[in-house]
N, C-alpha and C positions, 0 to 999 in steps of 0.2 A: 619608200617608193609609192608613187601614186598609181592608182588603177584606173584604166579607161577601157571602154568596150565599144567596138564599132557595131554598125547595124547588122552585118552578117553574123556576128557572134550572138547578138540578141535574137535574131531570127532563128538561129540554131537551138536556142533554149525555149522557144515558144512552144507551149503545150506540154512541157515536161512536168512531171509530178512535183509537188512542193518539196518532198524529201530529196529529190534529185537536185532541185534548185538550191536547197540548203547546202548540199555537198559542193555545188559549184561555188557558192559564196565562200565556204570554208577553204576550198582549194585555191581560189584567187587570193585570199588573204594570206594563206601559208606561202604562196609563191612570192608575194610582195615582201613578206618578212624574211624569207630565206634566200631570195635571189642575190647572187653576188657572194655567197658563202658556199663554195663548192663542196665542202665536207658535209653540208646539210642536204645537198641536192638529191642524193639517192633516197634518203629517208622521206623526203617530201614528194618524191616521184617526178622531180624536174629533170629534163634532159634536153640537150641541144638537138635541133633538127637542121635540115638544110636551109640555105638562104637567109640565115639570121633569125630563124624562128626557134621557139622553144615550146616545150609541151609539159603539161602537168596533168595528172589524173584526178578526176572527180568521180570516184566509185570505180567499179570494175570495167565498165564498158565505155564510159564517156571520157574523152580527151579534150583538153582545152589548149588551144594554140595561141601563143602570144609572141610579141616582139618587144624589144626594148627601144625606147626613144628617150634618151637622156634619163631623167629621174622617173619616167613613166613606164609602166608595163601596159601595153595595148593588147587586149584580148581580141583576136580577130576571127577565130573559128572554134566551134564546138561540134564534136561528132565522134563516131566510132573510130577505131584504128584504121579501118579501110577508107573511111571518109577523109581522115586526115591525110592518108597517103595520096588520095585523089586530089585533095586541095593543094598539096605541095607540088604534085606533078603538073597541075594546071598553072601554078605560079611560075614555073620555069619557062613557060612559053611567052 
């Protein structure tokens, strides 16, 4: 799988510490390697969300939201659990 990031995702990472950015990079790579293998999803922290979005964790508080587009995983949002809920709520409108 190929990894892509949109501008909103990159803005959500701006100003975060290097250690957190390293966790984000590791989480995106794990998601790409394990996506499509459901028996691995729980161990990787992958789960399906509404509207065709998926989520993976990068540390305890940071969630990464992505969607699949053919062979690509497009990371669209990074934030806390509550911020992800708000993101999904606003996408429904």
